[in-house]
N, CA and C of each residue as an Amber inpcrd file, in Angstrom:
protein
   171
  25.1940000  -9.5760000 -17.3910000  24.4160000  -8.6500000 -18.2250000
  23.4990000  -7.7930000 -17.3520000  22.6970000  -8.4570000 -16.5310000
  21.7480000  -7.7190000 -15.6900000  22.4940000  -6.8560000 -14.6750000
  23.5610000  -7.4180000 -14.0710000  24.3160000  -6.6580000 -13.0720000
  24.9210000  -5.3980000 -13.6650000  25.5200000  -5.5070000 -14.8500000
  26.1170000  -4.3190000 -15.4730000  25.0380000  -3.2980000 -15.8100000
  23.8730000  -3.7810000 -16.2330000  22.7620000  -2.8680000 -16.5210000
  22.3350000  -2.1380000 -15.2550000  22.2370000  -2.8730000 -14.1460000
  21.8470000  -2.2560000 -12.8800000  22.8690000  -1.2110000 -12.4520000
  24.1700000  -1.5040000 -12.6360000  25.2070000  -0.5320000 -12.2730000
  25.0770000   0.7210000 -13.1200000  24.8340000   0.5420000 -14.4190000
  24.6520000   1.7000000 -15.2940000  23.4580000   2.5300000 -14.8450000
  22.3740000   1.8650000 -14.4730000  21.1780000   2.5740000 -14.0090000
  21.4990000   3.3490000 -12.7310000  22.2400000   2.7190000 -11.8070000
  22.6150000   3.4040000 -10.5650000  23.4510000   4.6450000 -10.8550000
  24.3910000   4.5200000 -11.7890000  25.2420000   5.6640000 -12.1290000
  24.3980000   6.7890000 -12.7120000  23.5110000   6.4360000 -13.6220000
  22.7190000   7.4670000 -14.2870000  21.6100000   8.0070000 -13.3920000
  21.2080000   7.2330000 -12.3880000  20.0710000   7.6440000 -11.5580000
  20.3980000   8.8510000 -10.6940000  21.6620000   9.2780000 -10.6930000
  21.9860000  10.5300000 -10.0120000  21.3290000  11.7010000 -10.7210000
  21.0350000  11.5410000 -11.9990000  20.3090000  12.5730000 -12.7320000
  18.8190000  12.4070000 -12.4650000  18.1900000  13.4940000 -12.0810000
  16.7740000  13.4410000 -11.7060000  15.8980000  13.0260000 -12.8810000
  16.2200000  13.4890000 -14.0750000  15.3990000  13.1580000 -15.2400000
  15.4040000  11.6570000 -15.4950000  16.5450000  11.0190000 -15.2600000
  16.6340000   9.5780000 -15.4560000  15.7640000   8.8480000 -14.4410000
  15.7860000   9.3390000 -13.2090000  14.9490000   8.7340000 -12.1680000
  13.4790000   8.8440000 -12.5630000  13.0810000  10.0330000 -12.9810000
  11.6870000  10.2400000 -13.3750000  11.3100000   9.3480000 -14.5470000
  12.2210000   9.2280000 -15.5250000  11.9500000   8.3830000 -16.6820000
  11.8010000   6.9290000 -16.2610000  12.6730000   6.4760000 -15.3490000
  12.6050000   5.0910000 -14.8850000  11.2970000   4.8330000 -14.1480000
  10.8970000   5.7850000 -13.3050000   9.6520000   5.6250000 -12.5450000
   8.4540000   5.5590000 -13.4820000   8.4110000   6.4540000 -14.4670000
   7.2730000   6.4550000 -15.3850000   7.2520000   5.1810000 -16.2170000
   8.4500000   4.6750000 -16.5850000   8.5160000   3.4220000 -17.3410000
   7.9910000   2.2700000 -16.5000000   8.4100000   2.2070000 -15.2260000
   7.9310000   1.1560000 -14.3310000   6.4220000   1.2480000 -14.1580000
   5.9160000   2.4660000 -14.0150000   4.4740000   2.6470000 -13.8630000
   3.7470000   2.1500000 -15.1050000   4.3170000   2.4510000 -16.2870000
   3.6990000   2.0020000 -17.5290000   3.6970000   0.4770000 -17.6020000
   4.8180000  -0.1550000 -17.1840000   4.8910000  -1.6170000 -17.1900000
   3.8530000  -2.1800000 -16.2250000   3.7390000  -1.5740000 -15.0280000
   2.7760000  -2.0400000 -14.0330000   1.3550000  -1.9930000 -14.5830000
   0.9760000  -0.8820000 -15.1840000  -0.3900000  -0.7660000 -15.6920000
  -0.6190000  -1.7480000 -16.8250000   0.4170000  -1.9630000 -17.6610000
   0.3000000  -2.9320000 -18.7480000   0.0910000  -4.3310000 -18.1820000
   0.8960000  -4.7110000 -17.1700000   0.7800000  -6.0350000 -16.5630000
  -0.5900000  -6.1950000 -15.9090000  -1.0330000  -5.1550000 -15.2080000
  -2.3450000  -5.2180000 -14.5730000  -3.4340000  -5.4010000 -15.6190000
  -3.3000000  -4.6850000 -16.7360000  -4.2930000  -4.7940000 -17.7930000
  -4.2920000  -6.2080000 -18.3660000  -3.0850000  -6.7860000 -18.5580000
  -2.9830000  -8.1310000 -19.1080000  -3.5550000  -9.1650000 -18.1350000
  -3.2200000  -9.0060000 -16.8490000  -3.6000000 -10.0160000 -15.8560000
  -5.0380000  -9.8540000 -15.3900000  -5.5380000  -8.6160000 -15.3970000
  -6.8220000  -8.3500000 -14.7600000  -7.8850000  -7.8550000 -15.7100000
  -7.9260000  -8.4280000 -16.9170000  -8.9250000  -7.9700000 -17.8880000
 -10.3360000  -8.2140000 -17.3410000 -10.5590000  -9.3950000 -16.7830000
 -11.8850000  -9.7250000 -16.2630000 -12.2480000  -8.8000000 -15.1030000
 -11.3210000  -8.6310000 -14.1560000 -11.6130000  -7.7810000 -13.0030000
 -11.7820000  -6.3340000 -13.4380000 -11.0330000  -5.9090000 -14.4600000
 -11.1970000  -4.5560000 -14.9830000 -12.5800000  -4.3490000 -15.5490000
 -13.0750000  -5.3380000 -16.3060000 -14.4190000  -5.2410000 -16.8640000
 -15.4590000  -5.2110000 -15.7490000 -15.2700000  -6.0260000 -14.7220000
 -16.1980000  -6.0240000 -13.5950000 -16.2230000  -4.6610000 -12.9250000
 -15.0350000  -4.0500000 -12.7730000 -14.9630000  -2.7280000 -12.1560000
 -15.7130000  -1.7060000 -12.9920000 -15.5160000  -1.7400000 -14.3110000
 -16.2180000  -0.8100000 -15.1960000 -17.7250000  -0.9900000 -15.0810000
 -18.1800000  -2.2430000 -15.0600000 -19.6130000  -2.5000000 -14.9390000
 -20.1460000  -1.9590000 -13.6180000 -19.3820000  -2.1350000 -12.5440000
 -19.7970000  -1.6170000 -11.2410000 -19.9120000  -0.1030000 -11.2820000
 -18.9250000   0.5590000 -11.9060000 -18.9610000   2.0240000 -11.9870000
 -20.1700000   2.4840000 -12.7860000 -20.4470000   1.8210000 -13.9120000
 -21.6150000   2.1870000 -14.7120000 -22.8970000   1.9750000 -13.9060000
 -22.9460000   0.8950000 -13.1370000 -24.1160000   0.6120000 -12.3130000
 -24.3420000   1.7380000 -11.3060000 -23.2520000   2.1650000 -10.6290000
 -23.3860000   3.2320000  -9.6380000 -23.7650000   4.5520000 -10.2960000
 -23.2180000   4.8260000 -11.4830000 -23.5890000   6.0520000 -12.1920000
 -25.0780000   6.0350000 -12.5200000 -25.5660000   4.8860000 -12.9600000
 -26.9780000   4.7410000 -13.3110000 -27.8520000   4.9430000 -12.0750000
 -27.4280000   4.3480000 -10.9460000 -28.1990000   4.4590000  -9.7120000
 -28.2590000   5.9030000  -9.2110000 -27.1600000   6.6410000  -9.3650000
 -27.1000000   7.9890000  -8.7960000 -27.7790000   9.0230000  -9.6860000
 -28.0020000   8.7000000 -10.9530000 -28.6020000   9.6980000 -11.8500000
 -30.1180000   9.7140000 -11.7440000
């Protein structure tokens, strides 16, 4: 199943639009996974940014 899917992707990836769509999909999956895995670190980052904004104003 996976192998045939990969072959289909390789065949279609000759089209630039398909490549772009695949890349954007992967990027979306990456950001989703990061959001799921790093909720705490994301909140810490936001707090740090707010702290620096407060300090600089």
